[in-house]
VOPAGU-2260 file (C-alpha; in pm, 1 decimal, decimal comma):
REM VOPAGU-2260
SITE   aa  ch    i         X         Y         Z
SITE  MET   A    0    -259,2    8079,2    9829,7
SITE  ILE   A    1    -188,1    8425,8    9694,0
SITE  LYS   A    2     -87,7    8598,0   10025,3
SITE  LYS   A    3     189,5    8329,3   10032,2
SITE  CYS   A    4     318,9    8377,8    9724,7
SITE  ALA   A    5     355,1    8714,6    9759,6
SITE  THR   A    6     502,0    8686,7   10078,7
SITE  LYS   A    7     764,6    8417,8    9917,8
SITE  SER   A    8     796,5    8665,4    9633,6
SITE  ILE   A    9     835,4    8929,1    9890,3
SITE  LYS   A   10    1063,9    8740,1   10098,4
SITE  GLY   A   11    1273,0    8624,6    9826,9
SITE  GLN   A   12    1311,4    9014,3    9693,2
SITE  THR   A   13    1430,8    9150,4   10065,3
SITE  ARG   A   14    1717,9    8828,3   10023,5
SITE  LYS   A   15    1827,3    8978,7    9689,6
SITE  ASP   A   16    1814,8    9333,8    9794,2
SITE  ARG   A   17    2038,4    9258,4   10064,7
SITE  GLU   A   18    2294,5    9045,4    9851,0
SITE  ASN   A   19    2277,4    9315,6    9647,3
SITE  VAL   A   20    2336,0    9584,3    9896,8
SITE  ASN   A   21    2637,0    9339,2   10075,5
SITE  GLU   A   22    2806,7    9359,3    9706,8
SITE  GLY   A   23    2763,2    9704,3    9689,2
SITE  GLN   A   24    2922,0    9801,3    9997,8
SITE  SER   A   25    3190,5    9515,2    9903,3
SITE  MET   A   26    3277,7    9714,7    9649,4
SITE  LYS   A   27    3267,9   10029,4    9846,0
SITE  ASN   A   28    3533,9    9951,0   10080,6
SITE  LYS   A   29    3757,4    9781,9    9824,4
SITE  LYS   A   30    3774,7   10124,5    9646,4
SITE  ILE   A   31    3796,0   10312,5    9983,0
SITE  TYR   A   32    4117,3   10038,8   10026,3
SITE  TRP   A   33    4240,1   10076,8    9696,5
SITE  GLY   A   34    4231,2   10484,0    9773,1
SITE  LEU   A   35    4385,2   10466,6   10090,6
SITE  PHE   A   36    4654,9   10242,4    9926,9
SITE  LEU   A   37    4715,1   10486,2    9660,8
SITE  ILE   A   38    4725,1   10775,5    9879,8
SITE  ALA   A   39    5018,0   10609,5   10099,7
SITE  ILE   A   40    5187,4   10548,0    9812,9
SITE  LEU   A   41    5180,5   10873,0    9650,9
SITE  ALA   A   42    5276,4   11002,8   10019,5
SITE  PHE   A   43    5561,5   10795,3   10006,5
SITE  LEU   A   44    5694,2   10922,9    9673,8
SITE  VAL   A   45    5642,4   11266,3    9751,8
SITE  VAL   A   46    5858,1   11207,4   10057,7
SITE  PHE   A   47    6106,2   11017,7    9882,0
SITE  ILE   A   48    6155,5   11274,0    9642,1
SITE  GLN   A   49    6150,8   11573,5    9878,5
SITE  LEU   A   50    6459,1   11327,4   10034,1
SITE  ASN   A   51    6649,9   11280,8    9769,7
SITE  MET   A   52    6594,1   11667,2    9667,8
SITE  ASP   A   53    6699,7   11715,3   10052,2
SITE  VAL   A   54    6997,1   11495,1    9991,9
SITE  ASN   A   55    7100,9   11616,4    9657,0
SITE  SER   A   56    7092,2   11991,4    9796,6
SITE  ARG   A   57    7307,7   11929,3   10069,9
SITE  ALA   A   58    7559,5   11770,4    9868,5
SITE  GLU   A   59    7543,0   12050,6    9603,9
SITE  LYS   A   60    7571,4   12283,3    9909,3
SITE  GLY   A   61    7904,2   12058,3   10027,5
SITE  LYS   A   62    8040,8   12102,2    9679,5
SITE  ASP   A   63    7942,2   12451,2    9687,0
SITE  ALA   A   64    8158,5   12445,3   10002,4
SITE  ASP   A   65    8404,5   12288,5    9936,4
SITE  VAL   A   66    8473,8   12505,1    9569,3
SITE  ASP   A   67    8459,8   12791,9    9817,2
SITE  SER   A   68    8687,0   12674,0   10034,2
SITE  HIS   A   69    8937,8   12568,0    9789,5
SITE  GLU   A   70    8893,2   12919,9    9588,8
SITE  LYS   A   71    8959,7   13086,3    9966,3
SITE  ILE   A   72    9285,9   12901,3    9963,9
SITE  GLU   A   73    9435,2   13004,5    9614,2
SITE  LYS   A   74    9317,3   13317,6    9693,6
SITE  LEU   A   75    9497,4   13323,6   10010,3
SITE  LEU   A   76    9792,4   13140,5    9889,6
SITE  LYS   A   77    9869,0   13406,4    9602,6
SITE  GLU   A   78    9798,8   13703,1    9860,1
SITE  MET   A   79    9995,2   13610,1   10130,9
SITE  THR   A   80   10370,4   13712,4   10132,0
SITE  LEU   A   81   10685,2   13458,0   10171,4
SITE  GLU   A   82   10718,2   13592,3   10570,6
SITE  GLU   A   83   10328,7   13489,0   10628,4
SITE  LYS   A   84   10353,5   13183,6   10516,7
SITE  ILE   A   85   10678,8   13061,3   10680,6
SITE  GLY   A   86   10523,5   13172,6   10968,7
SITE  GLN   A   87   10210,1   12976,3   10936,5
SITE  LEU   A   88   10457,1   12658,8   10918,7
SITE  MET   A   89   10574,9   12713,1   11246,2
SITE  MET   A   90   10425,2   12620,5   11602,3
SITE  VAL   A   91   10629,1   12782,7   11894,4
SITE  GLY   A   92   10635,2   12801,6   12326,1
SITE  PHE   A   93   10645,0   13090,4   12510,6
SITE  LYS   A   94   10646,7   13154,0   12847,1
SITE  GLY   A   95   10454,5   13320,6   13093,2
SITE  THR   A   96   10024,8   13283,7   13159,6
SITE  GLU   A   97   10027,5   13608,4   12983,5
SITE  LYS   A   98   10051,7   13694,4   12637,8
SITE  SER   A   99   10401,7   13821,7   12631,9
SITE  SER   A  100   10573,1   14116,7   12427,5
SITE  GLU   A  101   10770,8   13842,2   12264,5
SITE  ILE   A  102   10489,4   13604,4   12177,9
SITE  THR   A  103   10307,8   13927,7   12036,3
SITE  GLU   A  104   10611,1   14006,5   11819,9
SITE  LEU   A  105   10602,1   13637,4   11671,1
SITE  ILE   A  106   10218,7   13633,3   11629,6
SITE  GLU   A  107   10214,0   13978,8   11466,7
SITE  GLN   A  108   10568,3   14039,5   11300,3
SITE  LYS   A  109   10623,6   13633,7   11207,4
SITE  HIS   A  110   10286,6   13511,7   11112,3
SITE  ILE   A  111   10323,3   13238,8   11376,4
SITE  GLY   A  112   10062,5   12975,4   11308,8
SITE  GLY   A  113   10038,0   12814,1   11627,6
SITE  VAL   A  114   10183,0   12800,3   11972,2
SITE  ILE   A  115   10195,0   12501,4   12270,4
SITE  TYR   A  116   10105,0   12554,2   12596,1
SITE  PHE   A  117   10316,2   12399,4   12926,7
SITE  ASP   A  118   10276,3   12435,6   13278,4
SITE  ARG   A  119   10483,4   12756,1   13271,0
SITE  ASN   A  120   10153,4   12906,0   13041,3
SITE  MET   A  121    9847,0   12734,7   13257,1
SITE  LYS   A  122    9747,3   12810,2   13659,5
SITE  SER   A  123    9386,0   12815,9   13597,9
SITE  PRO   A  124    9140,8   12684,5   13377,9
SITE  LYS   A  125    8964,4   13027,4   13323,2
SITE  GLN   A  126    9313,2   13213,7   13304,7
SITE  VAL   A  127    9403,4   12937,7   13044,6
SITE  ALA   A  128    9080,4   13028,5   12877,1
SITE  ARG   A  129    9133,3   13419,0   12901,6
SITE  LEU   A  130    9515,2   13347,3   12761,4
SITE  SER   A  131    9389,5   13161,6   12434,2
SITE  ASN   A  132    9132,0   13414,3   12328,0
SITE  SER   A  133    9385,6   13678,1   12396,0
SITE  LEU   A  134    9609,1   13528,4   12166,6
SITE  GLN   A  135    9345,3   13448,3   11912,6
SITE  GLN   A  136    9251,1   13836,5   11926,8
SITE  THR   A  137    9560,6   13903,2   11813,8
SITE  ALA   A  138    9613,6   13649,1   11531,0
SITE  ASP   A  139    9243,6   13770,5   11444,3
SITE  GLN   A  140    9351,5   14145,0   11405,4
SITE  SER   A  141    9629,9   14019,1   11120,2
SITE  THR   A  142    9653,0   14069,4   10736,0
SITE  HIS   A  143    9460,9   13761,7   10680,5
SITE  SER   A  144    9246,3   13671,8   11055,6
SITE  LEU   A  145    9398,6   13334,2   11029,7
SITE  PRO   A  146    9333,1   13169,8   11372,0
SITE  LEU   A  147    9613,6   13002,2   11586,2
SITE  MET   A  148    9704,6   12622,2   11630,3
SITE  VAL   A  149    9645,6   12634,9   12019,2
SITE  ALA   A  150    9839,1   12310,7   12127,4
SITE  ILE   A  151    9905,1   12067,7   12432,4
SITE  ASP   A  152   10060,0   11734,9   12537,3
SITE  GLN   A  153    9775,9   11620,8   12750,0
SITE  GLU   A  154    9838,8   11192,9   12743,9
SITE  GLY   A  155    9744,1   11155,8   13084,1
SITE  GLY   A  156    9986,8   10982,8   13356,9
SITE  ASP   A  157   10299,3   11194,7   13383,8
SITE  ILE   A  158   10228,4   11382,4   13103,7
SITE  ILE   A  159    9948,2   11627,4   13186,6
SITE  ARG   A  160    9981,5   11997,8   13205,8
SITE  MET   A  161    9828,9   12198,3   13501,0
SITE  LYS   A  162    9836,7   11858,6   13678,7
SITE  GLU   A  163    9650,6   11984,4   13964,0
SITE  ARG   A  164    9414,0   12173,1   13819,2
SITE  VAL   A  165    9233,0   11903,0   13551,9
SITE  SER   A  166    9091,4   11568,7   13558,1
SITE  PRO   A  167    9320,3   11306,5   13710,7
SITE  LEU   A  168    9393,5   11145,6   13373,0
SITE  PRO   A  169    9531,8   10763,8   13385,7
SITE  ALA   A  170    9882,6   10703,2   13210,9
SITE  GLN   A  171    9804,8   10485,4   12871,1
SITE  GLN   A  172   10000,4   10219,2   12976,9
SITE  ASP   A  173    9749,7   10228,1   13313,8
SITE  ILE   A  174    9456,8   10264,1   13069,9
SITE  GLY   A  175    9587,6   10025,9   12799,7
SITE  LYS   A  176    9558,4    9748,6   13045,2
SITE  ASN   A  177    9266,5    9790,4   13255,3
SITE  ALA   A  178    9011,3    9967,6   13018,3
SITE  SER   A  179    8807,1    9910,5   12728,5
SITE  VAL   A  180    8784,0   10040,5   12353,7
SITE  GLU   A  181    8494,9   10192,4   12475,0
SITE  ASP   A  182    8683,6   10375,5   12821,0
SITE  ILE   A  183    8969,8   10492,1   12569,9
SITE  TYR   A  184    8659,2   10683,5   12379,8
SITE  GLU   A  185    8524,9   10827,5   12688,9
SITE  VAL   A  186    8843,2   10936,4   12837,0
SITE  ALA   A  187    8963,6   11109,2   12542,9
SITE  LYS   A  188    8646,5   11314,5   12482,5
SITE  LEU   A  189    8616,2   11386,9   12813,9
SITE  ASN   A  190    9005,1   11480,1   12800,4
SITE  GLY   A  191    8911,0   11677,1   12486,5
SITE  THR   A  192    8632,1   11892,9   12654,8
SITE  GLU   A  193    8874,7   11973,2   12910,1
SITE  LEU   A  194    9098,7   12131,7   12655,6
SITE  GLY   A  195    8824,5   12290,1   12419,8
SITE  SER   A  196    8704,8   12479,1   12694,7
SITE  MET   A  197    9005,3   12639,3   12762,3
SITE  GLY   A  198    9043,0   12734,4   12372,8
SITE  ILE   A  199    9306,4   12447,0   12318,6
SITE  ASN   A  200    9213,3   12265,7   11959,5
SITE  ILE   A  201    9550,2   12060,3   11954,6
SITE  ASN   A  202    9619,5   11729,1   12184,6
SITE  PHE   A  203    9919,2   11570,2   12052,5
SITE  ALA   A  204    9807,9   11263,3   12146,6
SITE  PRO   A  205    9793,3   10962,2   12132,7
SITE  VAL   A  206   10123,4   10824,3   12181,5
SITE  LEU   A  207   10123,5   10512,8   11932,8
SITE  ASP   A  208   10492,8   10374,5   12010,2
SITE  LEU   A  209   10468,0    9991,6   12095,8
SITE  SER   A  210   10600,0    9894,8   12468,3
SITE  LYS   A  211   10607,3    9688,0   12759,5
SITE  THR   A  212   10748,8    9912,7   12997,0
SITE  ASP   A  213   10650,1   10271,5   12890,1
SITE  LYS   A  214   10391,5   10406,6   13096,3
SITE  ARG   A  215   10296,6   10623,1   12779,2
SITE  SER   A  216   10237,7   10345,7   12557,0
SITE  PHE   A  217    9934,0   10144,1   12526,2
SITE  GLY   A  218   10157,7    9823,9   12535,4
SITE  GLN   A  219   10327,7    9597,9   12265,6
SITE  ASP   A  220   10059,9    9448,5   12079,4
SITE  PRO   A  221   10002,0    9599,3   11722,1
SITE  GLU   A  222    9666,9    9530,2   11677,0
SITE  LYS   A  223    9572,3    9627,4   12030,7
SITE  VAL   A  224    9755,0   10026,5   11999,7
SITE  TYR   A  225    9585,4   10084,8   11704,7
SITE  GLN   A  226    9248,9    9965,5   11816,4
SITE  TYR   A  227    9298,2   10159,4   12135,2
SITE  GLY   A  228    9416,5   10454,1   11894,6
SITE  LYS   A  229    9190,1   10504,2   11704,6
SITE  LYS   A  230    8914,1   10512,2   11987,0
SITE  ALA   A  231    9138,5   10797,6   12123,6
SITE  ILE   A  232    9110,3   10997,8   11802,4
SITE  GLN   A  233    8742,5   10961,9   11783,7
SITE  GLY   A  234    8688,7   11072,5   12141,4
SITE  LEU   A  235    8870,5   11405,3   12047,5
SITE  ASN   A  236    8709,9   11435,1   11709,5
SITE  ASP   A  237    8372,8   11401,1   11896,9
SITE  VAL   A  238    8439,8   11706,4   12081,5
SITE  SER   A  239    8609,2   11882,8   11821,0
SITE  ILE   A  240    8972,9   11831,7   11924,6
SITE  THR   A  241    9257,8   11750,6   11677,4
SITE  GLY   A  242    9486,5   11455,4   11800,7
SITE  ALA   A  243    9787,5   11378,6   11710,3
SITE  LEU   A  244    9970,5   10992,2   11586,5
SITE  LYS   A  245   10292,2   10997,4   11744,0
SITE  HIS   A  246   10602,6   10930,0   11724,2
SITE  PHE   A  247   10608,0   10831,3   11384,3
SITE  PRO   A  248   10738,8   10574,7   11290,8
SITE  GLY   A  249   10722,5   10440,1   11623,9
SITE  ASN   A  250   11022,7   10507,9   11890,3
SITE  GLY   A  251   10918,5   10219,4   12145,8
SITE  ARG   A  252   11270,8    9980,7   12068,5
SITE  SER   A  253   11471,8   10268,6   12152,1
SITE  GLU   A  254   11586,1   10281,2   12541,9
SITE  ILE   A  255   11756,3   10635,0   12463,8
SITE  ASP   A  256   11553,3   10933,9   12560,3
SITE  PRO   A  257   11504,7   11180,6   12213,0
SITE  HIS   A  258   11507,7   11482,6   12429,5
SITE  VAL   A  259   11863,0   11374,1   12537,6
SITE  GLU   A  260   12007,6   11205,8   12253,3
SITE  THR   A  261   11994,9   11050,5   11929,3
SITE  SER   A  262   11947,5   10682,6   11874,9
SITE  SER   A  263   11904,0   10436,4   11586,6
SITE  VAL   A  264   11649,7   10129,2   11568,0
SITE  GLU   A  265   11804,9    9831,9   11407,8
SITE  ALA   A  266   11473,6    9649,8   11275,0
SITE  ASN   A  267   11446,9    9559,7   10886,9
SITE  GLN   A  268   11167,0    9726,4   10712,5
SITE  LEU   A  269   10923,6    9401,6   10695,6
SITE  ASP   A  270   10964,4    9378,3   11069,1
SITE  LEU   A  271   10896,4    9768,0   11116,6
SITE  GLU   A  272   10546,7    9792,0   10907,3
SITE  ASN   A  273   10419,3    9464,7   11054,0
SITE  SER   A  274   10474,6    9588,7   11443,2
SITE  ASP   A  275   10588,3    9957,9   11490,1
SITE  ILE   A  276   10432,5   10092,6   11208,1
SITE  TYR   A  277   10085,1    9916,7   11153,8
SITE  PRO   A  278    9880,1   10066,1   11424,4
SITE  PHE   A  279   10019,2   10410,1   11219,6
SITE  LYS   A  280    9868,2   10297,8   10908,7
SITE  GLN   A  281    9555,0   10115,1   11001,5
SITE  ILE   A  282    9454,4   10443,4   11157,2
SITE  ILE   A  283    9594,2   10589,7   10830,2
SITE  SER   A  284    9394,4   10417,4   10636,0
SITE  GLU   A  285    9048,0   10421,8   10800,5
SITE  MET   A  286    9022,4   10778,2   10938,8
SITE  ASP   A  287    8981,1   11121,5   10800,6
SITE  ASN   A  288    9331,6   11249,8   10754,6
SITE  GLN   A  289    9266,8   11615,2   10857,1
SITE  LYS   A  290    9110,9   11538,7   11181,2
SITE  PHE   A  291    9450,0   11405,4   11293,2
SITE  PHE   A  292    9798,8   11516,5   11241,1
SITE  VAL   A  293   10126,2   11243,6   11242,3
SITE  MET   A  294   10408,4   11393,1   11467,0
SITE  VAL   A  295   10752,4   11225,4   11369,5
SITE  THR   A  296   11047,6   11139,8   11586,8
SITE  HIS   A  297   11407,5   11225,9   11580,8
SITE  ILE   A  298   11541,6   10866,9   11616,4
SITE  LYS   A  299   11680,9   10715,8   11353,7
SITE  TYR   A  300   11616,3   10412,9   11122,4
SITE  PRO   A  301   11849,4   10279,9   10933,1
SITE  ALA   A  302   11624,7   10070,6   10753,0
SITE  TYR   A  303   11463,0   10326,8   10552,1
SITE  ASP   A  304   11767,0   10588,5   10574,1
SITE  LYS   A  305   12103,9   10556,0   10702,5
SITE  GLU   A  306   12185,0   10894,2   10736,0
SITE  LYS   A  307   11919,8   11136,1   10858,2
SITE  PRO   A  308   11661,8   11122,5   11199,2
SITE  ALA   A  309   11338,8   11051,3   11061,0
SITE  SER   A  310   11204,6   11401,4   11120,5
SITE  LEU   A  311   11461,5   11571,0   10901,7
SITE  SER   A  312   11476,2   11226,1   10633,4
SITE  LYS   A  313   11242,5   11281,4   10309,4
SITE  ILE   A  314   11231,0   10880,2   10220,7
SITE  ILE   A  315   11068,1   10864,4   10554,7
SITE  ILE   A  316   10768,6   11158,5   10518,4
SITE  GLU   A  317   10752,3   11186,7   10147,7
SITE  ASP   A  318   10816,3   10824,0   10055,8
SITE  LEU   A  319   10682,4   10605,3   10333,8
SITE  LEU   A  320   10449,5   10832,6   10526,9
SITE  ARG   A  321   10285,0   10990,7   10269,0
SITE  GLY   A  322   10362,1   10746,5    9949,9
SITE  LYS   A  323   10322,7   10392,0   10061,5
SITE  LEU   A  324   10063,6   10510,0   10365,3
SITE  LYS   A  325    9908,2   10783,7   10166,1
SITE  TYR   A  326    9890,2   11016,9   10449,4
SITE  GLU   A  327    9742,7   11311,7   10352,2
SITE  GLY   A  328    9694,8   11509,5   10646,0
SITE  LEU   A  329    9974,1   11738,9   10861,0
SITE  VAL   A  330   10286,7   11639,3   10948,3
SITE  VAL   A  331   10468,5   11810,5   11290,2
SITE  THR   A  332   10792,1   11739,3   11380,3
SITE  ASP   A  333   10891,1   11670,4   11730,4
SITE  ASP   A  334   11032,3   11950,5   11948,4
SITE  LEU   A  335   11323,3   12052,8   11761,5
SITE  GLU   A  336   11482,0   12172,1   12037,2
SITE  MET   A  337   11582,3   11793,5   12159,9
SITE  GLY   A  338   11938,3   11673,9   12198,3
SITE  ALA   A  339   11841,3   11430,7   11959,7
SITE  VAL   A  340   11855,3   11665,2   11666,0
SITE  ASN   A  341   12030,0   11992,0   11801,8
SITE  LYS   A  342   12334,4   11833,9   11877,5
SITE  TYR   A  343   12410,4   11801,0   11480,4
SITE  PHE   A  344   12200,0   12068,4   11334,7
SITE  SER   A  345   12180,8   12429,0   11338,4
SITE  TYR   A  346   11844,0   12563,2   11403,8
SITE  GLU   A  347   11906,6   12774,1   11094,9
SITE  ASP   A  348   11946,9   12454,1   10896,2
SITE  MET   A  349   11695,9   12215,2   11120,2
SITE  GLY   A  350   11348,1   12418,2   10972,3
SITE  LYS   A  351   11498,5   12394,8   10632,9
SITE  GLN   A  352   11611,7   12034,9   10615,7
SITE  ALA   A  353   11277,8   11942,5   10769,7
SITE  ILE   A  354   11092,6   12125,6   10514,0
SITE  LEU   A  355   11249,8   11967,2   10211,0
SITE  ALA   A  356   11188,3   11646,7   10396,0
SITE  GLY   A  357   10830,9   11720,7   10413,0
SITE  ALA   A  358   10712,1   11807,4   10721,4
SITE  ASP   A  359   10428,1   12081,3   10701,3
SITE  LEU   A  360   10462,0   12192,0   11092,6
SITE  LEU   A  361   10816,4   12307,8   11250,3
SITE  LEU   A  362   10758,7   12315,4   11626,3
SITE  VAL   A  363   11002,0   12468,7   11837,9
SITE  CYS   A  364   10874,1   12476,0   12207,6
SITE  HIS   A  365   11096,6   12701,3   12423,4
SITE  GLU   A  366   11325,3   12981,0   12370,5
SITE  TYR   A  367   11216,5   13267,2   12160,6
SITE  SER   A  368   11634,9   13288,3   12002,1
SITE  HIS   A  369   11563,2   12922,7   11863,6
SITE  GLU   A  370   11242,1   13057,3   11732,2
SITE  LEU   A  371   11359,0   13298,7   11512,8
SITE  GLU   A  372   11685,8   13100,2   11406,7
SITE  VAL   A  373   11451,5   12868,4   11285,8
SITE  TYR   A  374   11247,8   13105,1   11097,0
SITE  ASN   A  375   11537,4   13332,1   10980,9
SITE  GLY   A  376   11684,4   13062,0   10831,4
SITE  LEU   A  377   11397,0   12905,2   10652,9
SITE  LEU   A  378   11319,2   13282,0   10494,0
SITE  GLN   A  379   11690,3   13304,5   10375,6
SITE  ALA   A  380   11697,2   12923,4   10216,1
SITE  VAL   A  381   11343,3   12997,1   10042,4
SITE  LYS   A  382   11520,0   13356,4    9900,9
SITE  ALA   A  383   11825,3   13184,9    9830,9
SITE  GLY   A  384   11638,0   12931,2    9605,4
SITE  GLU   A  385   11758,6   12610,5    9880,1
SITE  VAL   A  386   11374,4   12518,8    9895,7
SITE  PRO   A  387   11151,6   12569,6    9606,9
SITE  MET   A  388   10867,0   12796,1    9627,1
SITE  ASP   A  389   10640,9   12489,6    9534,8
SITE  ARG   A  390   10739,6   12316,8    9839,2
SITE  ILE   A  391   10629,6   12586,7   10073,1
SITE  ASN   A  392   10313,2   12682,0    9912,8
SITE  GLU   A  393   10211,9   12290,2    9976,1
SITE  SER   A  394   10273,9   12264,2   10323,5
SITE  VAL   A  395   10074,8   12636,8   10360,3
SITE  LYS   A  396    9806,5   12487,7   10147,0
SITE  ARG   A  397    9766,9   12193,6   10393,7
SITE  VAL   A  398    9781,6   12430,4   10695,3
SITE  LEU   A  399    9524,6   12720,6   10570,2
SITE  THR   A  400    9297,7   12349,6   10431,3
SITE  TYR   A  401    9317,0   12241,5   10803,1
SITE  LYS   A  402    9273,7   12590,2   10945,8
SITE  LEU   A  403    8963,7   12745,3   10705,8
SITE  ASN   A  404    8799,1   12324,5   10748,5
SITE  ASN   A  405    8816,4   12263,2   11122,2
SITE  MET   A  406    8845,2   12600,2   11302,3
SITE  LYS   A  407    8488,6   12720,4   11324,6
SITE  GLN   A  408    8500,3   12813,0   11699,4
SITE  THR   A  409    8808,1   12988,9   11859,2
SITE  LYS   A  410    8700,4   13148,5   12097,0
SITE  ALA   A  411    8674,0   13030,5   12497,0
SITE  ASP   A  412    8397,4   13098,5   12792,6
SITE  PRO   A  413    8625,9   13126,4   13079,1
SITE  ASP   A  414    8367,2   13092,1   13340,2
SITE  GLN   A  415    8267,1   12759,6   13159,7
SITE  ALA   A  416    8629,4   12688,1   13145,5
SITE  GLU   A  417    8598,5   12637,0   13538,4
SITE  LYS   A  418    8286,5   12482,8   13604,5
SITE  VAL   A  419    8388,7   12205,6   13303,4
SITE  VAL   A  420    8755,8   12094,5   13404,1
SITE  LYS   A  421    8825,0   11877,6   13649,5
SITE  ASN   A  422    8415,6   11861,7   13746,5
SITE  PRO   A  423    8319,3   11588,0   13996,5
SITE  GLU   A  424    8169,4   11384,8   13734,1
SITE  SER   A  425    8457,4   11323,3   13554,4
SITE  ILE   A  426    8667,2   11242,0   13856,5
SITE  LYS   A  427    8432,8   11016,6   13968,1
SITE  TYR   A  428    8406,3   10825,6   13613,0
SITE  ILE   A  429    8814,7   10823,3   13565,4
SITE  GLU   A  430    8820,3   10680,8   13955,4
SITE  SER   A  431    8575,5   10377,5   13846,3
SITE  LEU   A  432    8827,2   10337,5   13582,4
SITE  SER   A  433    9084,7   10143,6   13842,0
SITE  GLU   A  434    8808,0    9968,1   14030,9
SITE  ASP   A  435    8792,1    9565,2   13975,1
SITE  LYS   A  436    8560,0    9495,6   13714,3
């Protein structure tokens, strides 16, 4: 009996001990879990705080950079001569595949802000890259070392410079009919990559004119033209190329080529703003205005201005484009040597009229003598008090802001350009766009 009771007692004690052990182990596990949980929370808080600090630090650096950029621009405005300021408001063309004495003089003595390339300047990707470097080197040796805007009209289709040596870009009409918006983006990016490799930083494209028949147009549907135009700008921007929306406020209705003669678009404001102007309005409202220019046409729009072509109209540039549409970027004129304006205005007067209207950049594409006339005409107009100095400073500030914020890298690699431009992969991709999908 005694042995049995002892055995039971021992058995009972063993169970109790086991229960105590299990309970202790459970408590220990709970403590471990809670400890790990607390460690995880602390780790999360540390990471969260660090991320916030990094974001704040980047924001502060961004603010500092903005302040530094603003201060630099204000300093430049105070230091620049009137002649330097006038020069920065011009973009010119020139003859030859090498840096000529005329373009050298325009950069060194007239402080020209930009150049535009045509076929006459281009024979191979390597040569164009070398030309760009040579021109940038000349600009860099000037007092303020401001980089040159180097532009081109590389739209696709018939409007392609150095056509045999670059990828066969389709016309906007063809791509508008057959391609998706993503294809538009990829073609623009491909195009921009080729241009950038040659030292070109601005492409005067896409065309936003509405037209059923014009090969340069994406089509007649305002919504589609807006969507395709937006993707084209994004594609260019993503490889550090600035695009340009043209030809504001839309010259698709005109059947007369402004290169040859003037014409008028006879439509009321409501009609224009719901159709021709719609693609411009949408892109301006949705995208960073520092990433694209707006090129203004020489056609007349009597619904807004009965007297002057759009490129010389304060009503269209200041009141409509900047006022109503809230555009804050650079406004460039179409070529001032076109028949739509040079038959009716002198070159001395055109530059003055365009700047007074609100344009920032005067495009003179061909003749050296005309470029000098525009430059000297504007210079004398400012000296005579016909153009306020504030108006000049306003546009110069926009040009400087663009250059300091968007033109960090201007040197091209000629050997790389030869490899990038018209490479087999690009040709294959473009050819695939014309295949039945």
